Backbone bond lengths (Angstrom), bond angles and torsions (degrees), N, CA, C in turn:
res aa  C-N    CA-C-N  psi(-1)  N-CA   C-N-CA  omega(-1)  CA-C   N-CA-C  phi
1 M - - - 1.440 - - 1.478 109.21 -
2 R 1.288 120.68 -38.64 1.445 122.96 173.39 1.478 118.22 -62.75
3 L 1.374 116.74 -36.30 1.445 124.85 175.62 1.583 107.48 -61.10
4 T 1.401 115.82 -52.45 1.446 119.49 -178.64 1.460 114.83 -56.54
5 L 1.342 118.26 -39.88 1.595 123.82 -179.52 1.528 101.19 -65.66
6 F 1.316 123.56 -50.13 1.336 122.08 -172.96 1.541 113.65 -54.28
7 L 1.388 118.41 -47.16 1.341 124.68 179.16 1.531 115.37 -59.51
8 V 1.359 115.48 -41.56 1.369 118.70 175.43 1.515 116.36 -63.24
9 L 1.267 116.61 -40.87 1.469 124.58 -177.22 1.593 106.68 -74.46
10 G 1.313 118.43 -26.58 1.351 125.78 -178.67 1.640 107.72 -74.05
11 A 1.329 112.83 -42.65 1.454 123.27 178.15 1.484 109.76 -61.73
12 A 1.254 111.58 -47.77 1.608 122.53 -177.88 1.569 108.92 -58.98
13 G 1.394 118.65 -37.28 1.389 123.43 -178.89 1.486 111.96 -69.84
14 L 1.350 115.59 -37.21 1.489 124.15 -171.09 1.548 105.79 -72.30
15 F 1.383 114.25 -45.66 1.454 118.20 -179.53 1.607 110.03 -63.17
16 G 1.238 111.62 -37.75 1.622 115.92 179.87 1.496 111.39 -55.77
17 Q 1.337 113.52 -34.72 1.570 117.75 -172.97 1.670 107.41 -67.10
18 S 1.273 116.16 -21.01 1.496 118.77 -167.75 1.624 102.31 -82.97
19 S 1.212 122.01 -8.71 1.515 120.97 -178.02 1.599 108.27 -113.01
20 T 1.322 116.43 7.00 1.533 114.70 -176.85 1.544 105.99 -134.90
21 G 1.314 110.51 176.87 1.559 116.03 170.62 1.532 105.67 -121.26
22 S 1.268 112.41 -171.80 1.585 118.30 -175.93 1.528 107.47 -150.15
23 I 1.282 115.48 165.19 1.541 121.69 -179.80 1.622 100.61 -136.38
24 T 1.334 115.82 129.62 1.449 118.42 170.87 1.489 111.01 -141.15
25 G 1.236 117.47 163.80 1.463 118.86 -172.57 1.589 111.60 178.92
26 L 1.378 115.66 -171.83 1.435 126.36 -178.54 1.454 108.09 -128.44
27 V 1.309 117.87 138.42 1.573 121.77 177.13 1.571 103.70 -109.17
28 T 1.297 117.79 117.79 1.422 124.98 172.68 1.516 112.67 -122.74
29 D 1.432 110.57 173.66 1.424 115.49 177.14 1.529 103.40 -104.30
30 S 1.373 119.15 -173.40 1.412 123.24 -176.80 1.485 117.44 -60.01
31 S 1.396 117.58 -22.86 1.360 126.61 179.93 1.651 112.61 -91.13
32 R 1.249 112.37 2.80 1.533 117.57 177.24 1.538 110.76 85.35
33 A 1.333 117.32 -4.35 1.399 123.10 -179.35 1.642 113.00 -67.28
34 A 1.277 117.61 140.97 1.472 118.38 -173.76 1.528 108.77 -67.41
35 V 1.331 119.27 142.92 1.604 118.86 177.62 1.545 103.81 -116.35
36 A 1.325 112.56 111.98 1.473 115.89 177.15 1.445 111.89 -93.21
37 G 1.286 120.39 155.30 1.443 129.31 178.00 1.594 109.21 76.73
38 A 1.198 117.57 20.51 1.556 118.45 177.53 1.542 108.81 -72.59
39 S 1.227 123.34 136.75 1.442 127.53 177.03 1.450 115.01 -94.89
40 L 1.486 113.16 119.10 1.354 119.05 -166.75 1.639 104.19 -117.07
41 K 1.265 118.32 138.59 1.472 121.56 179.54 1.631 103.41 -137.65
42 L 1.417 110.29 124.20 1.304 117.03 179.01 1.606 111.10 -116.26
43 A 1.299 111.70 119.94 1.579 118.41 -172.80 1.509 109.41 -107.63
44 N 1.305 116.72 127.78 1.470 127.29 172.28 1.512 107.22 -68.30
45 Q 1.268 123.40 114.75 1.514 121.57 -175.51 1.398 115.06 -77.23
46 G 1.573 111.84 -13.34 1.468 115.28 -177.71 1.616 106.71 -89.07
47 T 1.400 120.34 -33.64 1.381 119.62 -170.37 1.494 109.88 -116.19
48 G 1.259 121.94 -18.72 1.391 128.63 179.18 1.583 114.55 87.29
49 V 1.298 116.29 3.28 1.340 122.19 176.94 1.558 113.85 -69.53
50 V 1.452 113.63 134.07 1.442 119.18 -172.22 1.459 112.76 -115.08
51 V 1.204 125.55 131.08 1.570 124.97 -175.61 1.649 103.97 -121.90
52 S 1.336 117.90 126.81 1.437 123.19 179.28 1.522 113.38 -106.46
53 R 1.377 111.09 147.31 1.519 122.33 -178.63 1.511 110.85 -146.73
54 E 1.310 115.07 159.55 1.468 117.97 167.76 1.446 110.79 -124.47
55 S 1.296 119.16 145.11 1.429 125.17 173.15 1.541 111.09 -65.89
56 N 1.315 117.31 139.66 1.479 113.95 177.64 1.439 112.06 -87.27
57 E 1.379 114.46 -168.08 1.525 121.28 -173.96 1.437 112.35 -58.59
58 S 1.277 118.03 -22.01 1.500 120.45 179.21 1.515 114.83 -94.44
59 G 1.360 112.95 -1.87 1.468 121.27 -177.46 1.468 112.39 87.39
60 E 1.251 121.27 0.79 1.472 123.79 -172.83 1.631 113.37 -84.38
61 Y 1.176 118.28 152.02 1.454 120.84 178.82 1.485 110.18 -153.96
62 T 1.398 113.64 155.86 1.510 120.37 -171.18 1.519 107.62 -143.45
63 F 1.273 119.21 132.56 1.422 123.97 171.53 1.605 105.54 -114.27
64 P 1.305 122.45 96.39 1.384 123.35 -170.52 1.728 110.09 -93.83
65 L 1.339 116.91 166.09 1.416 119.25 173.50 1.478 117.98 52.67
66 L 1.473 116.64 44.46 1.395 118.29 177.72 1.464 118.27 -92.29
67 V 1.254 120.09 139.53 1.437 118.15 179.59 1.543 115.53 -76.09
68 S 1.266 123.84 147.92 1.479 122.44 -178.60 1.398 111.15 -55.09
69 G 1.395 112.79 146.59 1.497 118.70 -177.99 1.501 111.71 150.81
70 S 1.309 115.54 177.44 1.456 123.46 177.53 1.470 114.88 -93.00
71 Y 1.205 121.36 131.48 1.586 126.25 -172.41 1.546 111.58 -121.28
72 R 1.240 113.71 158.25 1.410 126.25 173.05 1.536 107.03 -121.82
73 L 1.353 118.41 125.88 1.536 123.61 179.53 1.587 111.72 -111.99
74 S 1.215 110.82 126.02 1.620 117.78 177.80 1.537 105.99 -121.15
75 V 1.356 111.81 133.23 1.536 119.40 -175.10 1.574 102.14 -129.27
76 E 1.376 114.27 127.41 1.509 121.77 178.31 1.423 108.01 -128.18
77 K 1.338 118.58 149.72 1.413 127.65 179.08 1.554 106.80 -162.32
78 T 1.264 121.42 131.40 1.484 123.03 175.03 1.397 112.60 -58.56
79 G 1.366 115.65 131.52 1.502 123.07 -177.90 1.509 113.30 94.44
80 F 1.294 115.28 -7.15 1.581 121.05 -175.58 1.493 107.90 -125.21
81 Q 1.239 113.44 152.94 1.526 126.06 173.85 1.639 105.48 -66.21
82 T 1.374 116.82 148.75 1.393 122.90 173.64 1.493 110.77 -73.42
83 H 1.237 115.14 126.25 1.444 122.13 -178.05 1.540 105.98 -100.50
84 Q 1.403 116.32 125.52 1.535 120.00 179.92 1.522 105.77 -131.39
85 Q 1.329 114.59 128.61 1.565 118.79 -176.73 1.647 100.40 -130.46
86 T 1.303 108.07 134.37 1.455 116.92 178.24 1.555 106.88 -123.56
87 G 1.293 114.67 175.61 1.447 123.97 -177.55 1.511 111.28 69.78
88 I 1.257 121.39 32.65 1.510 122.04 -178.19 1.556 105.40 -93.81
89 V 1.301 119.85 115.33 1.462 124.41 -179.25 1.427 111.54 -99.72
90 V 1.344 121.60 123.82 1.371 126.39 177.64 1.518 104.71 -103.34
91 E 1.339 112.39 124.24 1.463 121.59 176.30 1.546 114.74 -105.26
92 L 1.265 115.77 155.47 1.443 123.76 172.39 1.559 114.03 -47.60
93 G 1.392 110.77 127.76 1.363 108.70 173.98 1.648 125.24 67.03
94 R 1.380 106.33 10.90 1.478 111.51 -177.81 1.493 112.74 -115.36
95 V 1.301 117.98 144.85 1.517 121.72 172.86 1.496 106.01 -107.39
96 L 1.392 113.30 117.02 1.451 125.74 -176.27 1.545 109.98 -93.38
97 R 1.240 117.91 129.14 1.594 115.99 179.55 1.521 105.52 -106.23
98 I 1.333 124.04 124.48 1.397 128.15 175.01 1.639 106.48 -128.66
99 D 1.320 119.52 105.17 1.357 124.42 171.94 1.529 108.51 -87.53
100 I 1.349 112.92 140.46 1.374 120.33 -170.02 1.637 110.06 -123.24
101 A 1.288 120.96 121.52 1.345 123.54 179.08 1.603 105.52 -107.20
102 L 1.323 115.44 115.77 1.502 125.61 171.29 1.416 116.10 -72.58
103 Q 1.259 120.91 145.79 1.423 125.01 177.02 1.510 107.69 -114.70
104 L 1.412 114.57 141.05 1.537 123.73 177.21 1.464 104.42 -51.62
105 G 1.405 113.21 147.41 1.442 122.37 173.82 1.378 115.50 148.95
106 A 1.408 114.27 -168.94 1.518 116.33 178.45 1.534 110.82 -93.78
107 V 1.340 120.68 151.10 1.406 122.77 -179.08 1.518 110.92 -58.07
108 S 1.278 117.60 -27.53 1.509 121.35 177.84 1.402 117.18 -64.52
109 E 1.397 113.03 -19.63 1.449 119.16 -179.03 1.650 103.31 -88.31
110 T 1.408 114.59 146.46 1.385 114.55 -176.40 1.610 106.46 -134.80
111 V 1.275 113.73 141.36 1.429 127.09 177.34 1.544 107.23 -108.16
112 N 1.307 119.65 112.40 1.464 125.64 179.82 1.558 110.86 -95.73
113 V 1.334 114.26 131.28 1.407 118.19 -179.06 1.619 104.96 -133.67
114 T 1.359 114.52 136.66 1.384 118.35 179.17 1.513 104.69 -100.74
115 G 1.268 117.63 128.17 1.484 125.66 178.48 1.438 113.80 -71.00
116 S 1.351 118.81 153.17 1.416 122.85 170.42 1.532 108.88 -145.59
117 A 1.255 119.52 149.10 1.394 126.42 -176.54 1.414 114.31 -62.50
118 P 1.338 122.14 123.05 1.487 123.09 -179.11 1.669 110.50 -64.42
119 L 1.274 108.43 143.66 1.588 110.96 -179.74 1.561 109.97 -76.90
120 L 1.324 115.31 -22.37 1.554 116.53 179.33 1.392 109.48 -123.30
121 E 1.376 121.70 138.77 1.473 122.94 -173.38 1.648 97.04 -103.61
122 S 1.306 114.04 102.47 1.533 123.34 -176.41 1.380 118.33 -79.65
123 E 1.412 118.21 -18.23 1.495 123.56 -167.79 1.534 114.57 -90.97
124 T 1.396 114.74 0.49 1.483 115.28 -178.47 1.580 105.48 -162.14
125 S 1.295 110.04 155.25 1.504 114.74 -176.46 1.500 107.87 -105.58
126 T 1.225 122.35 14.19 1.496 127.85 175.81 1.540 109.05 -56.97
127 V 1.390 116.29 135.78 1.315 123.94 163.39 1.532 117.82 -100.40
128 G 1.199 123.30 113.45 1.457 120.15 -176.67 1.505 113.60 -154.99
129 Q 1.391 113.42 -168.02 1.362 123.47 178.43 1.649 107.59 -130.63
130 F 1.361 110.30 137.99 1.377 115.02 172.56 1.371 114.51 -112.64
131 I 1.378 120.20 133.43 1.395 127.22 -178.82 1.446 112.07 -116.35
132 E 1.376 120.74 105.66 1.406 131.11 179.45 1.543 117.39 -65.12
133 N 1.264 114.54 162.02 1.596 115.77 178.48 1.393 114.64 -63.06
134 K 1.336 117.84 -39.72 1.533 120.27 176.88 1.402 113.72 -56.42
135 T 1.362 117.96 -47.42 1.412 120.45 -179.72 1.552 111.86 -65.74
136 I 1.242 119.74 -34.95 1.411 125.84 -178.23 1.601 105.51 -69.31
137 S 1.297 125.87 -41.59 1.433 127.11 175.29 1.464 112.91 -73.54
138 D 1.179 122.11 -34.81 1.527 122.91 -167.94 1.647 110.35 -90.94
139 M 1.271 116.71 -23.68 1.482 113.45 -178.60 1.523 108.97 -69.81
140 P 1.333 114.53 142.01 1.460 124.74 -179.84 1.494 111.59 -86.35
141 L 1.440 115.71 86.88 1.428 125.46 -173.24 1.461 106.59 -99.31
142 N 1.423 115.72 132.32 1.469 120.01 177.20 1.474 101.89 -76.78
143 G 1.405 116.95 126.62 1.415 118.62 -177.01 1.499 119.44 85.42
144 R 1.388 116.07 -14.82 1.342 124.33 172.20 1.600 111.84 55.79
145 R 1.357 106.09 53.03 1.460 114.07 -179.43 1.544 109.85 -124.85
146 V 1.309 115.39 131.88 1.443 121.60 -166.83 1.666 115.63 -70.93
147 G 1.319 112.88 -13.36 1.493 115.84 -178.24 1.477 109.17 -65.52
148 E 1.325 123.20 -26.30 1.373 124.29 -177.34 1.463 111.75 -73.81
149 L 1.293 122.60 -10.75 1.464 130.32 -177.84 1.579 110.67 -78.02
150 L 1.406 113.00 -18.24 1.429 123.49 179.70 1.602 110.90 -61.07
151 G 1.295 116.32 -25.82 1.394 118.52 178.20 1.583 111.62 -75.42
152 M 1.266 117.68 -2.66 1.465 111.77 175.13 1.352 117.19 -86.67
153 A 1.389 119.43 -0.27 1.427 121.67 176.02 1.520 106.26 -74.72
154 G 1.420 115.44 149.93 1.428 124.39 179.19 1.388 118.54 -50.96
155 N 1.342 113.61 -43.66 1.551 113.70 -172.13 1.494 105.60 -120.64
156 A 1.345 117.00 50.98 1.440 125.80 178.65 1.458 111.68 -119.14
157 V 1.258 115.82 142.66 1.533 127.23 171.23 1.396 115.86 -126.38
158 F 1.437 109.41 109.55 1.516 112.30 -171.90 1.617 103.15 -88.12
159 V 1.404 108.17 125.59 1.459 114.26 -176.65 1.421 110.82 -87.62
160 T 1.370 117.37 -55.98 1.544 119.06 179.46 1.479 103.03 -164.11
161 G 1.229 119.25 173.95 1.489 126.61 176.00 1.467 117.39 -173.53
162 D 1.407 114.72 158.87 1.422 118.17 179.07 1.524 105.29 -150.75
163 V 1.339 116.27 -162.72 1.458 118.24 -175.82 1.448 112.47 -69.32
164 I 1.284 120.43 -24.59 1.435 125.93 -173.23 1.615 109.45 -97.26
165 R 1.322 117.95 -50.37 1.437 115.16 -161.70 1.573 106.27 -143.56
166 P 1.337 121.35 94.10 1.479 124.66 163.47 1.509 115.61 -63.10
167 R 1.209 118.40 136.45 1.553 122.14 -179.66 1.486 107.26 -116.57
168 V 1.509 114.80 115.84 1.297 122.31 -173.31 1.564 112.20 -133.18
169 S 1.268 126.91 138.93 1.370 128.15 173.33 1.551 109.17 -100.39
170 L 1.310 119.86 127.27 1.404 120.87 -175.50 1.554 110.28 -122.52
171 A 1.317 115.82 119.98 1.545 120.49 176.38 1.413 113.14 59.74
172 G 1.377 112.90 36.35 1.482 113.71 176.28 1.507 115.92 89.27
173 G 1.321 115.82 -10.56 1.406 119.77 178.03 1.563 118.70 -74.60
174 R 1.241 119.08 177.18 1.472 120.68 -171.25 1.696 107.38 -84.78
175 A 1.299 113.38 141.75 1.551 112.38 168.56 1.506 111.28 -56.49
176 D 1.374 115.59 153.65 1.535 120.84 175.23 1.387 111.01 72.29
177 Q 1.408 123.54 17.27 1.465 124.88 -174.65 1.485 109.38 -125.61
178 Q 1.449 116.42 19.31 1.526 115.52 176.22 1.479 109.74 -94.16
179 Q 1.221 115.70 155.22 1.480 124.54 174.44 1.577 105.29 -90.71
180 W 1.373 114.17 123.55 1.410 118.39 -177.11 1.596 108.96 -110.71
181 M 1.281 110.91 128.26 1.527 117.10 179.97 1.545 108.65 -126.10
182 L 1.313 113.33 131.18 1.508 120.94 176.64 1.458 107.01 -119.79
183 D 1.431 116.65 114.03 1.454 119.53 -178.63 1.563 114.40 54.95
184 G 1.258 111.69 38.44 1.511 118.43 172.23 1.635 111.09 82.46
185 V 1.340 117.07 3.37 1.489 121.26 179.68 1.415 111.98 -116.01
186 N 1.391 116.91 137.31 1.383 123.21 178.30 1.587 113.18 -50.58
187 A 1.365 113.69 115.99 1.501 116.51 172.94 1.401 118.93 -106.35
188 S 1.341 120.21 18.61 1.433 131.35 -174.74 1.658 105.63 -79.95
189 N 1.420 109.68 166.28 1.404 111.37 -177.73 1.573 110.94 -81.01
190 I 1.231 112.95 93.55 1.509 117.62 -175.84 1.590 110.78 -72.68
191 A 1.306 118.17 -26.28 1.429 115.95 178.72 1.614 114.46 -64.57
192 L 1.279 112.08 -33.29 1.534 114.64 179.08 1.620 110.16 -97.76
193 E 1.283 110.49 -5.10 1.560 119.45 174.32 1.559 105.97 58.05
194 V 1.358 115.24 51.87 1.392 119.78 175.97 1.513 108.25 -135.51
195 T 1.305 118.59 150.86 1.454 119.74 -178.10 1.519 111.04 -82.55
196 Q 1.253 119.48 65.17 1.630 122.87 174.87 1.591 102.45 -124.52
197 A 1.436 101.93 160.50 1.541 109.91 -176.78 1.590 110.10 -69.36
198 L 1.270 111.56 137.66 1.408 119.03 178.75 1.636 112.63 -100.87
199 F 1.399 111.61 -24.40 1.451 118.05 177.56 1.500 112.46 -145.49
200 N 1.276 115.49 132.40 1.562 125.12 -170.14 1.528 100.96 -112.64
201 P 1.319 125.60 88.74 1.505 129.10 -176.46 1.415 112.31 -64.00
202 P 1.337 118.40 155.78 1.387 126.05 -179.68 1.511 106.84 -76.66
203 V 1.449 118.44 160.21 1.495 119.46 178.39 1.454 113.65 -67.81
204 E 1.264 122.01 -26.95 1.548 122.15 -177.90 1.645 111.45 -70.36
205 S 1.358 118.22 -11.83 1.353 117.16 -178.76 1.528 113.75 -109.77
206 V 1.345 115.67 2.30 1.478 118.39 -174.61 1.524 109.86 -110.59
207 Q 1.337 118.11 133.31 1.346 126.70 172.25 1.459 120.86 -85.18
208 E 1.337 113.77 -49.16 1.430 120.58 -176.99 1.591 111.27 -153.28
209 I 1.341 115.66 162.54 1.360 120.21 -174.50 1.560 105.92 -140.57
210 R 1.371 119.90 131.85 1.351 118.22 176.08 1.557 106.61 -132.60
211 I 1.293 118.14 124.47 1.479 123.25 -178.66 1.430 111.90 -105.98
212 Q 1.452 116.62 102.33 1.418 118.15 170.61 1.471 116.47 -75.46
213 Q 1.267 118.25 125.00 1.500 123.15 -176.72 1.396 114.65 -105.06
214 N 1.314 119.52 -42.52 1.549 124.55 -170.80 1.532 105.05 -149.56
215 G 1.376 113.07 148.53 1.442 119.87 168.96 1.518 114.03 69.39
216 Y 1.391 120.75 13.64 1.479 118.55 -178.70 1.434 112.02 -69.70
217 S 1.398 110.35 169.01 1.538 119.36 -176.05 1.489 110.36 -63.09
218 A 1.390 110.31 161.07 1.490 120.29 178.21 1.557 110.87 -67.47
219 E 1.336 116.39 -16.73 1.439 117.42 -178.48 1.496 110.18 -67.57
220 Y 1.389 119.16 -23.87 1.371 124.30 177.52 1.518 111.40 -91.57
221 G 1.297 121.29 61.64 1.472 123.15 -165.81 1.468 114.07 -95.90
222 N 1.384 121.70 15.63 1.466 121.54 -170.07 1.652 108.86 -108.12
223 S 1.395 110.22 13.10 1.557 109.85 -175.73 1.511 106.91 -151.77
224 S 1.301 112.08 149.05 1.489 121.55 174.98 1.419 110.15 -114.06
225 A 1.309 120.51 1.80 1.522 124.11 -168.26 1.572 110.42 -127.77
226 G 1.314 119.16 21.01 1.445 125.11 179.29 1.436 113.04 108.66
227 V 1.331 118.46 161.87 1.491 131.15 174.48 1.501 114.49 -127.69
228 V 1.332 117.12 131.39 1.433 121.03 178.92 1.525 111.05 -114.77
229 L 1.260 115.39 108.63 1.533 123.83 -178.52 1.475 106.64 -99.50
230 T 1.333 109.55 130.79 1.510 116.86 -174.21 1.527 106.63 -130.09
231 T 1.345 125.10 139.36 1.514 123.87 173.81 1.499 104.91 -118.75
232 T 1.295 118.35 144.29 1.506 122.09 169.11 1.532 114.73 -82.83
233 R 1.209 120.00 162.47 1.463 123.99 -177.59 1.525 106.75 -79.38
234 S 1.321 117.70 148.49 1.494 126.90 178.45 1.470 110.52 -131.09
235 G 1.348 124.23 161.31 1.394 128.35 -173.66 1.606 115.15 -72.66
236 T 1.157 122.77 150.40 1.461 126.89 174.50 1.512 106.24 -132.63
237 N 1.409 111.87 -179.07 1.466 117.16 -179.63 1.568 113.43 -73.78
238 K 1.306 115.64 -6.83 1.524 115.53 -176.11 1.619 100.58 -99.65
239 L 1.402 102.91 152.48 1.510 112.48 -179.71 1.562 103.29 -91.23
240 H 1.379 122.26 132.44 1.388 122.93 -174.72 1.571 103.83 -153.47
241 G 1.323 119.90 158.84 1.372 129.77 178.58 1.540 112.06 -165.15
242 T 1.421 114.49 179.80 1.414 117.00 -169.44 1.710 100.33 -144.18
243 A 1.303 107.20 137.60 1.563 112.90 169.49 1.462 107.13 -139.37
244 Y 1.332 112.03 141.86 1.468 117.77 176.02 1.484 107.22 -153.89
245 E 1.315 117.01 166.42 1.541 126.59 -176.93 1.506 103.19 -144.06
246 Y 1.296 113.15 143.55 1.498 124.83 162.26 1.439 112.95 -90.94
247 F 1.330 116.40 118.82 1.358 121.64 -179.42 1.601 108.67 -120.76
248 R 1.340 116.09 106.09 1.456 116.74 178.10 1.523 111.10 -121.00
249 N 1.421 121.63 132.53 1.375 118.41 -168.28 1.661 100.27 -156.81
250 E 1.291 117.81 130.93 1.399 120.76 178.29 1.469 115.76 -53.68
251 K 1.380 118.57 -26.12 1.473 128.86 177.60 1.540 108.06 -56.38
252 L 1.397 116.30 -30.56 1.475 118.16 -175.08 1.520 110.15 -93.20
253 D 1.349 118.83 -5.61 1.524 115.32 -174.86 1.467 112.66 -81.05
254 A 1.210 117.73 144.54 1.452 123.46 179.24 1.546 111.30 -95.56
255 R 1.300 117.75 153.71 1.554 120.78 -176.40 1.518 104.73 -80.90
256 N 1.370 112.67 151.38 1.460 119.40 171.41 1.438 110.01 -60.94
257 F 1.466 108.77 144.33 1.553 113.21 -177.79 1.529 116.91 -57.61
258 F 1.224 117.79 -26.36 1.454 124.94 -178.13 1.617 114.73 -90.97
259 A 1.388 109.71 -14.81 1.547 116.79 -177.34 1.475 115.20 -92.88
260 A 1.333 124.41 142.86 1.365 127.18 -179.41 1.484 114.26 -73.20
261 S 1.410 118.14 -22.17 1.424 124.24 -179.21 1.383 109.60 -146.91
262 R 1.390 115.14 169.77 1.369 118.84 172.44 1.545 117.39 -75.23
263 P 1.226 123.77 143.04 1.517 121.83 179.01 1.464 109.15 -71.50
264 P 1.450 112.95 146.49 1.525 118.77 -179.34 1.517 108.91 -52.72
265 P 1.285 121.06 160.05 1.518 122.21 169.29 1.479 114.09 -67.78
266 P 1.209 123.30 155.21 1.433 122.57 179.88 1.581 108.99 -74.60
267 C 1.277 113.48 144.58 1.363 129.05 178.68 1.658 109.65 -53.65
268 Q 1.363 111.26 128.34 1.338 115.64 173.94 1.673 112.69 -97.38
269 H 1.300 115.20 127.31 1.477 116.19 -179.63 1.429 105.84 -112.70
270 S 1.416 119.95 136.11 1.314 131.58 178.23 1.510 111.06 -87.84
């Protein structure tokens, strides 16, 4: 009974990682020696939630299972200046490495650092495509369904799609063979026991999308043709909303390239 319970909890933890990101790194002094017992506080600038950690005897630290967003990191240790870093952006399914070098001085002294996105993701060998919330919101999608965005990946071929089931070929794999995850939960078609999308969410509900194409982690072991990770939007301390309208009129229609004029509008029956 204990073994069964352990396996269930372990599986839940693995699925949870697919809807979050993480930060890891090393805390050192100016001579590159490891600093153990440093106090680290990570604050989500959108919600105000603060998570605390301490560096271990090797100076290493990890903030796992972080929701996507912008963060502020503060590091303190007696005998060193306080280190503060802002502009840290955590993305879906990404491991961000931030190494910190503390400077000698009083804790009341502060060193401020502005974060920037690294050009190379050194913590994983995964090949994929990340689609941020601004792209999701701004792209003119017919039907406003995010499945069409998979065609933005460099080695993807968009076959067809609708509200229920977008069909995409990733990295030379077969269509309808991707593993679909929504907030860390399997969103594939379980009824037919095939790895195809069961739900194509609207753009208003989606925060980020990460398309894993090759070399992805063993935790995504249910697909040989790619993994699609999607997270839904959640509330922050800022008031925001969305408004849109569908406007379709024959006055806006263009003629066919081979036609001399536009076709007449379809008949309207009362």
